[in-house]
C-alpha positions in Angstrom: -8.7 46.9 54.2 -10.3 43.1 54.4 -14.0 42.5 55.0 -14.6 42.5 58.6 -16.8 40.5 60.9 -17.3 42.2 64.1 -17.7 40.0 67.3 -19.2 42.2 70.1 -17.9 40.8 73.4 -20.5 40.6 76.2 -18.1 39.0 78.9 -18.2 35.5 77.4 -15.3 33.0 78.1 -16.1 31.8 74.6 -15.8 35.2 72.6 -12.3 34.4 71.4 -13.5 30.8 70.3 -15.8 32.4 68.1 -13.3 34.6 66.5 -11.3 31.5 66.1 -14.1 29.6 64.2 -14.3 32.7 62.0 -10.6 32.4 61.2 -10.9 28.8 60.4 -13.3 30.0 57.6 -10.6 32.2 56.4 -12.6 35.1 57.2 -11.2 38.3 58.9 -12.7 39.1 62.2 -12.2 41.8 65.0 -13.5 41.6 68.6 -15.0 44.9 69.9 -16.0 45.9 73.2 -20.0 45.5 73.5 -20.6 49.2 73.8 -18.7 49.9 70.5 -20.7 52.8 68.6 -22.2 51.7 65.3 -20.7 54.4 63.5 -17.4 53.0 64.3 -18.4 49.7 63.1 -19.6 51.2 59.8 -16.2 53.2 59.4 -14.5 49.8 59.9 -16.1 48.3 57.1 -18.1 45.6 59.0 -20.1 43.4 56.8 -21.7 41.3 59.6 -21.9 41.4 63.5 -22.0 38.5 65.8 -23.1 39.1 69.5 -21.4 37.0 71.8 -22.6 35.0 74.9 -22.2 36.5 78.3 -22.9 35.4 82.0 -25.4 38.1 82.9 -29.2 38.4 82.5 -30.5 41.2 80.0 -32.5 42.7 83.0 -29.9 42.9 85.4 -28.7 46.7 86.4 -25.1 46.0 85.4 -26.0 43.9 82.2 -24.1 44.8 79.2 -26.0 46.3 76.1 -24.9 47.1 72.7 -25.6 50.5 70.9 -29.1 50.0 69.6 -28.1 51.6 66.2 -26.2 48.4 65.3 -29.7 46.9 64.3 -30.0 49.7 61.8 -26.6 49.4 60.0 -28.2 47.2 57.5 -25.7 44.5 58.0 -26.6 40.8 59.1 -26.6 40.2 62.9 -26.2 36.8 64.8 -26.8 36.7 68.5 -25.5 33.7 70.3 -27.0 32.6 73.7 -27.0 36.0 75.6 -26.6 37.7 72.3 -29.9 36.3 71.0 -31.7 37.3 74.4 -30.3 40.9 73.7 -31.6 40.9 70.0 -35.2 39.8 71.5 -35.0 42.4 74.3 -34.0 45.3 72.1 -36.3 44.5 69.1 -39.5 44.0 70.9 -39.4 40.3 72.3 -39.5 39.1 75.7 -37.0 37.2 77.8 -37.6 35.5 81.0 -35.7 33.1 83.6 -36.1 29.6 82.6 -37.3 27.3 85.3 -35.1 24.5 83.8 -31.6 25.9 83.3 -30.0 24.2 80.2 -26.3 23.4 80.7 -24.2 21.0 78.8 -25.4 18.7 76.1 -28.9 19.0 74.5 -30.9 18.1 71.3 -31.8 20.6 68.7 -34.6 20.0 66.2 -34.6 22.1 63.0 -38.1 22.9 62.1 -37.1 25.2 59.0 -33.4 25.1 57.8 -33.6 28.9 56.7 -30.1 30.1 55.5 -28.5 29.5 58.9 -29.1 25.8 59.1 -28.9 25.1 55.3 -27.5 21.8 54.6 -27.7 20.3 58.3 -29.5 17.2 59.6 -32.9 17.8 61.2 -31.5 16.8 64.6 -28.1 17.7 66.2 -26.3 17.6 69.4 -25.6 21.0 71.0 -24.1 22.6 73.9 -26.1 24.7 76.2 -25.2 27.3 79.0 -27.9 29.5 79.9 -30.5 30.4 82.5 -32.8 32.8 80.6 -34.6 32.2 77.4 -36.7 33.9 74.9 -40.4 33.4 75.7 -41.8 35.8 73.0 -40.3 36.5 69.6 -39.8 40.0 68.3 -42.0 41.1 65.4 -40.8 39.8 62.2 -38.9 36.8 63.5 -40.1 33.2 63.1 -38.6 30.1 65.0 -36.4 27.9 62.9 -35.3 25.4 65.8 -36.4 24.0 69.1 -34.7 22.4 71.9 -35.9 20.3 74.9 -36.5 23.4 76.9 -36.9 26.2 74.5 -39.3 26.6 71.7 -37.1 29.4 70.1 -33.5 27.8 70.2 -33.3 29.0 66.7 -34.8 32.3 65.2 -34.5 34.5 62.2 -35.9 37.7 60.4 -34.7 37.0 56.9 -35.8 40.3 55.7 -33.6 42.2 58.0 -31.0 39.7 58.1 -31.3 38.9 61.8 -30.5 35.5 63.3 -30.3 34.1 66.9 -29.5 30.7 68.5 -29.9 29.9 72.1 -26.8 27.4 72.1 -23.1 27.6 71.4 -22.2 26.7 68.0 -18.6 27.7 68.4 -17.6 24.9 70.9 -16.7 21.4 69.6 -19.3 19.8 71.6 -21.9 21.2 69.1 -22.3 19.1 66.0 -21.8 20.9 62.8 -21.5 24.3 64.7 -18.8 25.4 62.3 -21.1 24.9 59.4 -23.8 27.1 61.1 -21.0 29.7 61.4 -19.8 29.3 57.9 -23.3 29.9 56.6 -23.8 33.0 58.4 -20.3 34.6 57.3 -20.4 33.3 53.7 -24.0 32.4 52.8 -25.7 35.5 54.7 -22.7 38.2 55.2 -21.2 37.3 51.7 -17.7 37.7 53.4 -14.9 36.4 51.3 -12.7 33.6 52.5 -9.4 35.1 51.8 -7.8 35.5 55.3 -4.6 33.4 55.7 -1.9 32.8 58.4 0.5 34.8 56.2 -2.1 37.7 56.5 -2.0 37.4 60.3 1.8 37.5 60.1 2.0 40.5 58.2 -0.8 42.3 60.3 1.2 41.4 63.4 4.6 42.6 62.1 3.0 45.9 61.0 1.3 46.2 64.5 4.5 45.6 66.2 6.4 48.0 64.4 3.8 50.7 64.9 3.6 50.0 68.7 7.5 49.7 69.2 8.9 52.3 66.6 12.5 52.5 67.6 12.2 51.2 71.2 13.9 48.2 72.5 12.0 44.9 73.5 12.9 42.6 76.3 11.3 39.1 75.9 11.5 36.2 78.5 12.2 33.2 76.3 11.4 29.8 77.9 12.0 27.7 74.6 8.2 26.8 74.6 6.1 27.2 71.6 4.4 30.4 72.6 7.6 32.5 73.7 9.5 31.0 70.6 7.0 32.0 68.2 6.4 35.4 69.9 10.2 35.8 69.7 10.3 35.0 66.0 7.5 37.4 65.1 9.2 40.1 67.2 12.6 39.2 65.5 10.9 39.5 62.0 9.5 42.9 62.9 12.2 44.7 64.8 15.4 42.6 64.4 18.3 43.7 66.7 15.9 45.8 68.7 14.7 42.5 70.5 16.8 41.1 73.5 15.6 37.5 74.7 16.3 36.8 78.4 16.4 33.0 79.5 15.9 32.6 83.1 17.2 29.5 84.9 14.4 29.5 87.6 15.5 26.1 89.0 12.0 24.8 87.8 13.1 23.6 84.4 13.0 20.3 82.7 16.1 18.2 82.4 18.6 19.7 79.8 16.4 22.6 79.3 19.0 25.4 79.8 21.5 23.9 77.4 18.9 23.1 74.7 17.8 26.6 74.8 21.2 28.3 74.6 22.2 26.1 71.6 19.0 26.6 69.5 18.4 30.3 69.9 21.7 31.8 70.9 24.0 29.8 68.6 21.7 28.8 65.5 19.3 31.5 65.4 21.7 34.2 66.5 19.1 36.1 68.5 20.6 38.3 71.2 20.0 36.0 74.1 21.0 36.4 77.7 21.1 33.5 80.1 20.5 34.4 83.7 20.9 31.9 86.5 18.1 32.7 89.1 17.6 29.1 90.5 18.5 29.8 94.0 16.6 33.1 94.3 13.4 31.3 93.2 13.7 28.2 95.4 14.7 30.3 98.3 11.3 32.4 98.0 9.2 29.2 97.3 10.6 27.3 100.3 7.6 26.0 102.4 5.0 27.5 100.0 2.2 24.9 99.1 -0.8 26.9 98.0 -1.0 27.1 94.2 -2.1 30.6 93.6 0.7 31.7 96.1 3.3 29.9 94.1 2.4 31.3 90.8 2.4 34.8 92.2 5.7 34.3 93.7 7.2 33.0 90.6 5.5 35.9 88.5 6.8 38.5 90.9 10.3 37.0 90.7 10.3 36.8 87.1 9.5 40.4 86.9 12.5 41.3 89.3 14.8 39.4 87.4 13.7 41.1 84.1 14.2 44.3 85.9 17.7 43.6 86.7 18.2 42.3 83.1 17.5 45.9 81.9 20.7 47.1 83.4 22.6 44.9 81.1 21.1 45.9 77.9 22.9 48.6 75.9 20.0 51.3 75.2 17.1 51.1 77.6 14.3 48.7 76.9 10.9 50.4 76.8 8.7 47.3 76.0 8.4 43.8 77.5 7.3 41.1 75.1 5.3 38.0 76.0 3.9 34.7 74.3 0.4 35.2 76.0 -2.1 33.2 74.3 -5.8 33.5 74.5 -6.4 30.5 77.0 -3.9 32.2 79.3 -6.0 35.4 79.3 -9.3 34.0 79.6 -8.3 31.8 82.5 -6.8 35.0 84.2 -8.9 38.3 83.5 -11.7 39.9 82.2 -11.7 40.4 78.4 -11.9 44.1 77.6 -13.3 44.9 81.1 -16.1 42.3 80.8 -16.9 40.2 83.6 -15.2 36.9 82.3 -14.4 34.9 85.5 -11.0 34.4 87.0 -10.0 30.7 86.9 -6.1 30.9 87.7 -3.2 33.6 87.7 -0.7 33.0 84.8 2.9 34.4 85.4 2.8 36.2 82.0 -0.5 37.9 82.5 -1.2 41.1 84.2 0.5 44.3 85.3 4.2 45.2 85.8 5.7 47.6 88.4 5.1 51.0 87.6 8.8 51.8 88.2 9.8 49.5 85.4 8.0 51.7 82.9 7.6 48.8 80.4 4.8 48.5 78.0 3.6 45.0 77.0 4.0 43.5 73.4 1.7 40.5 73.0 1.5 39.5 69.4 -0.3 36.0 70.2 -2.9 37.3 72.7 -5.7 36.3 70.3 -4.6 32.9 69.4 -5.0 29.5 70.4 -2.2 27.1 70.6 -2.8 25.2 67.4 -3.0 28.6 65.6 0.2 29.5 67.2 2.0 26.4 65.7 0.7 27.2 62.0 2.1 30.9 62.7 5.6 29.2 63.9 5.6 26.9 60.9 5.1 29.7 58.5 7.9 31.6 60.3 10.2 28.9 59.6 10.8 27.6 63.0 11.7 23.9 63.3 9.3 21.1 64.0 10.9 20.2 67.4 10.0 23.9 68.4 6.6 24.3 66.6 5.2 21.1 67.8 6.6 21.0 71.3 4.1 20.2 74.0 2.9 23.2 76.1 4.9 23.7 79.3 3.5 26.2 82.0 5.2 29.5 82.6 5.7 28.5 86.3 7.5 25.4 85.3 7.8 22.4 87.5 6.6 24.6 90.2 3.0 23.7 89.5 3.8 20.0 88.8 5.1 19.5 92.4 2.2 19.4 94.6 2.8 20.7 98.0 6.0 22.7 98.9 8.8 22.6 96.7 12.2 21.2 97.4 15.3 20.5 95.2 14.9 16.7 95.9 11.4 16.6 94.7 12.2 18.7 91.5 14.9 16.3 90.7 12.7 13.2 91.2 10.0 15.0 89.0 12.7 15.9 86.4 14.0 12.4 86.0 10.5 10.9 85.9 9.5 13.4 83.3 12.4 12.7 81.1 11.7 9.1 81.0 8.1 9.7 80.1 9.5 12.1 77.1 11.7 9.5 76.0 9.0 6.9 75.7 6.5 9.2 74.1 9.1 10.2 71.4 10.2 6.4 70.8 6.7 5.2 70.4 5.4 8.2 68.1 2.8 9.5 70.6 4.6 12.5 71.6 3.2 14.5 68.4 -0.1 12.8 68.6 -1.2 13.9 72.0 -1.5 17.6 73.3 0.4 17.3 76.4 2.1 14.4 78.3 3.8 15.1 81.8 4.4 14.0 85.2 3.1 15.4 88.4 5.0 14.8 91.8 2.5 14.0 94.5 3.7 14.5 98.2 2.4 11.0 99.2 4.6 8.2 100.4 3.1 4.8 99.8 4.5 1.3 100.8 6.3 -0.8 98.1 8.5 -3.8 97.8 11.9 -3.7 95.9 13.5 -7.0 96.1 13.2 -8.2 99.6 13.1 -4.8 101.1 10.0 -2.6 102.2 10.0 0.9 100.6 8.2 4.0 101.4 8.6 6.1 98.4 6.5 9.0 96.5 4.0 8.8 93.8 4.2 10.3 90.3 0.8 10.9 88.5 0.9 10.7 84.5 -1.2 13.4 82.9 -1.8 12.6 79.1 -4.4 14.6 77.3 -5.8 15.3 73.8 -7.2 18.7 73.0 -7.2 21.3 70.0 -7.2 24.5 71.9 -6.7 23.8 75.7 -10.2 25.1 76.3 -11.4 21.6 76.8 -9.4 18.2 76.9 -9.8 14.6 77.4 -7.3 12.0 78.6 -5.5 10.1 76.0 -6.1 6.4 75.6 -2.6 5.2 75.1 -1.6 1.5 74.5 -1.5 -0.4 77.6 1.9 -1.9 77.1 3.4 1.6 76.7 1.8 2.7 79.9 3.3 -0.3 81.6 6.6 0.3 80.2 6.5 4.0 81.2 5.6 2.9 84.9 8.1 0.2 85.0 10.9 2.6 83.8 10.1 5.3 86.3 9.7 3.1 89.3 12.9 1.1 88.4 15.2 4.2 87.2 14.0 7.2 89.4 15.1 7.1 92.9 12.5 8.0 95.2 9.3 6.9 93.2 7.6 3.7 94.4 4.2 4.2 92.6 2.8 5.7 89.2 -0.8 6.4 88.8 -2.7 7.6 85.7 -5.0 10.7 85.7 -8.1 10.1 83.5 -10.0 13.4 84.2 -11.3 15.5 81.5 -11.5 19.1 81.3 -13.9 20.5 82.5 -14.2 19.8 85.3 -10.5 19.3 85.7 -7.9 21.6 84.4 -5.1 20.2 82.4 -2.5 21.2 84.7 -3.0 20.2 88.3 -2.3 23.6 89.9 
C-alpha cells in the first residue's frame, strides 16, 4: 500500500487539479468526500491531508464541514482557500465576508518562508477566488504571507503541522504553486516520490478486473485519445470480455470511419462492431439549434444505439466502458455529491436507462488529457493515436452552429480536412492543443472572379493548453494562417470567408457549443 495524501473535496472545480499536481510530484493521492471519518483516513495510511477549496461560506447552513477529528490525527494538514477558512473556523480563528472580493491575479508577499514557502522568491503572482477571508488567526498560528486584501494569505502552526493559504497554488496562474505543493508533500509530510504512470496502469487494471469479474464490457470507440486509451486499458485487463462499438453518427470527420476500422479492427484485433446510424442521428437533430438540446439528443441516441448493439453480442454485456476524463466530469456534474457547478452536458457523462441494467466502467475519470496521453504511450498505442487532438463526443454536431444539415456538415468536413492537412504539413498539429473549424450559419458577400457570392463563414479555433481547464489562442505564423484561409475559400464550395477566434478560456470555452 503506497503512502497516501488525502484530498478532501469540498465542492471545488479544482479538486482534481490538486490531485493532478500531487501526481506530478510522483506522490500517490486519493480524493475523499469531505465528510470522510478520520478513522477511515487513518486506516488508509494517510500521511497528509489537503482541504480543497469550495464555493460556500463556512457559516452557511449547507456548508460542508470535515470530521473535526482530522485535526487530531497527528498528520500535516494544508487548507487551500475555503480549506484554510475551515481550518481557522474549526481551530478557534475567525472568518468574515470580505468587503473587497479577491478574484483573479493577485500579488503574494512572503513575510517568513517557513516550510511551505521554502526556496521561493519574496514576491509571487497568485490566483485568488474567494469572498470570505480569515480575520483572526487560531491559537498557535502565525502569518507567513500577505496579499493585497488579506493579512493572512499564508499561515502556519509548525508545531502541529497545520498550514493554510488563501489562494490557489494548484492552477498554472500561480507562480511556483507546484513548488509549494511539493514542499508540503515531501518537506512537511515526508511522502515518497515513487508513484508512476505504470503504477496507475497496474492499479487501474486491478480495479477493472475487480469491478468487472467475468462480465462483458461494451465500449463506444470513437477513435479519439480518450476512448482509445480506455479501450487499451480495458483490453489489457479483460481481453476478449471487451467489445467495442464504433457508431457512425453522421457527425464524423472526413475518412474517420475507415481509419477506425483499419486501426482497431484489422491491426489491434479488438472485437469491433461498426454501426451505421447516420440517418437516425441527422433525422433527430433536424431543426435543432440549441446547443444543450443537441448534446442531449446525441447522448440519448448513442445510448439507444448501444442498447441495440447488445443484441448482437454473444453473452449479455453487463458494463458500459467510457473514456470520461476529469474535465468532462467537472463541466457536467457535481463531484461526489458536492456543489460543483454545471457548465455543459457531455454525451458520455450521466445515467443510463434503468432497462439497460449496465454499470459504468470509467478507468480515466480522474485524469487530464496529457496524463491520458502518457498512459496511452505506456500501453504501446501509436503516436498518431496518443497525440491526436481532442475531438468532442457529439462530433461535428457541436461545431455546426445553429441547425444541422447534410450540406453544412459536408462543408465543415472539407474545411476541417484542409486545416488538418496544413497543420500536419507545417508541424504545428502536435504543437498545439486543438485546431479545428467551426461552421457559422452566417452568409457574407464575396467576389470570385467577376461574380458576386453569398457564402458561409468558417471560424478557425486554434488553442494552446495543458489540461483543457484553461486555454489560450495559439499564435500561429501569419503565412500559415493565410495559406489555410486561402485553401479553404478556394477549395471548399460554400465558404466565402474565414475568421480567427482569439478568445481564451476563461471566459470562452474551447468548443463553441
